[in-house]
PLY file of the C-alpha trace (Angstrom):
ply
format ascii 1.0
element vertex 117
property float x
property float y
property float z
element edge 116
property int vertex1
property int vertex2
end_header
0.00 0.00 0.00
1.33 3.44 -0.83
1.91 6.16 1.74
-1.00 8.25 0.37
-3.32 5.26 0.68
-2.22 4.69 4.28
-2.87 8.36 5.09
-6.40 8.19 3.73
-7.14 4.96 5.61
-5.90 6.42 8.90
-8.01 9.55 8.31
-11.14 7.47 7.68
-10.48 5.33 10.77
-10.00 8.47 12.88
-13.25 9.98 11.63
-15.16 6.75 12.31
-13.77 6.55 15.86
-14.64 10.21 16.49
-18.17 9.58 15.20
-18.59 6.57 17.47
-17.39 8.49 20.51
-19.64 11.45 19.67
-22.72 9.28 19.14
-22.05 7.38 22.38
-22.04 10.69 24.26
-25.36 11.70 22.69
-26.96 8.31 23.21
-25.94 8.12 26.86
-27.15 11.63 27.51
-23.53 12.79 27.72
-22.63 16.40 28.01
-25.77 18.42 27.52
-25.52 22.14 27.00
-26.42 23.90 30.19
-27.97 27.30 30.51
-25.57 30.17 31.22
-27.16 30.67 34.63
-26.15 27.17 35.68
-22.66 27.06 34.26
-20.02 28.06 36.82
-17.58 28.73 34.00
-19.93 31.24 32.36
-20.61 32.91 35.72
-16.86 33.15 36.35
-16.31 34.70 32.92
-19.09 37.25 33.48
-17.64 38.16 36.87
-14.18 38.63 35.36
-15.63 40.81 32.58
-17.51 42.97 35.11
-14.34 43.39 37.17
-12.37 44.38 34.06
-15.04 46.92 33.10
-15.02 48.42 36.61
-11.21 48.63 36.58
-11.27 50.40 33.21
-13.79 52.92 34.55
-11.67 53.42 37.69
-8.61 54.18 35.51
-10.60 56.77 33.56
-11.78 58.37 36.81
-8.26 58.33 38.28
-6.98 60.14 35.20
-9.77 62.70 35.55
-8.95 63.24 39.22
-5.24 63.59 38.48
-6.00 66.31 35.95
-8.75 68.13 37.90
-8.04 67.33 41.56
-11.58 65.97 42.06
-14.02 63.40 40.75
-16.79 66.01 40.57
-17.78 66.57 36.96
-16.26 63.30 35.75
-18.09 61.07 33.29
-17.57 57.47 32.26
-18.08 56.87 28.55
-17.04 54.02 26.34
-17.16 51.39 29.09
-20.01 48.99 28.39
-22.36 48.32 31.29
-20.78 50.88 33.64
-22.60 53.96 34.93
-21.19 56.62 37.23
-23.89 57.06 39.88
-22.15 59.59 42.08
-18.94 61.62 41.91
-17.74 63.51 44.99
-14.42 65.31 45.53
-12.58 62.19 46.77
-14.95 59.26 46.11
-17.29 57.89 43.48
-19.87 55.14 43.02
-20.05 52.98 39.90
-22.90 50.72 38.84
-21.80 47.72 36.77
-24.55 45.83 34.97
-23.95 42.23 33.90
-26.25 39.69 32.27
-27.16 38.31 35.71
-26.78 41.12 38.22
-26.25 44.76 39.02
-23.08 45.37 41.03
-21.62 48.47 42.64
-18.08 49.73 43.13
-17.38 52.36 45.79
-14.13 53.90 44.72
-11.41 54.57 44.43
-10.00 51.13 45.12
-13.32 49.46 45.85
-14.41 45.99 44.91
-17.60 44.92 43.19
-20.47 44.23 45.55
-24.20 43.70 45.31
-24.62 46.35 48.02
-25.38 49.79 46.63
-22.84 52.46 47.50
0 1
1 2
2 3
3 4
4 5
5 6
6 7
7 8
8 9
9 10
10 11
11 12
12 13
13 14
14 15
15 16
16 17
17 18
18 19
19 20
20 21
21 22
22 23
23 24
24 25
25 26
26 27
27 28
28 29
29 30
30 31
31 32
32 33
33 34
34 35
35 36
36 37
37 38
38 39
39 40
40 41
41 42
42 43
43 44
44 45
45 46
46 47
47 48
48 49
49 50
50 51
51 52
52 53
53 54
54 55
55 56
56 57
57 58
58 59
59 60
60 61
61 62
62 63
63 64
64 65
65 66
66 67
67 68
68 69
69 70
70 71
71 72
72 73
73 74
74 75
75 76
76 77
77 78
78 79
79 80
80 81
81 82
82 83
83 84
84 85
85 86
86 87
87 88
88 89
89 90
90 91
91 92
92 93
93 94
94 95
95 96
96 97
97 98
98 99
99 100
100 101
101 102
102 103
103 104
104 105
105 106
106 107
107 108
108 109
109 110
110 111
111 112
112 113
113 114
114 115
115 116
């Protein structure tokens, strides 16, 4: 048998084995897609995205404070899901909206919490 023929045979055998494994997973009720609310991995990813958004907004606010000496008058634009609820001379309150929850960040240097600031 030529090398090309052996390559095609091994490819066909691999595809057949993959098909058998896939069908056995479906037949046995294998891995079923879960809803995003139930998947810990999806929840973890959403939490990480919310934290990243809050950190980006905090950096924008820190730059504003460095330039103006206060958070008063600052705005947060271009950061999806983040709203500046309150800006005082030395503190601020961010609202971060995710697919599952509304979180708050009392800054500067705060952490996301479900408790309103």
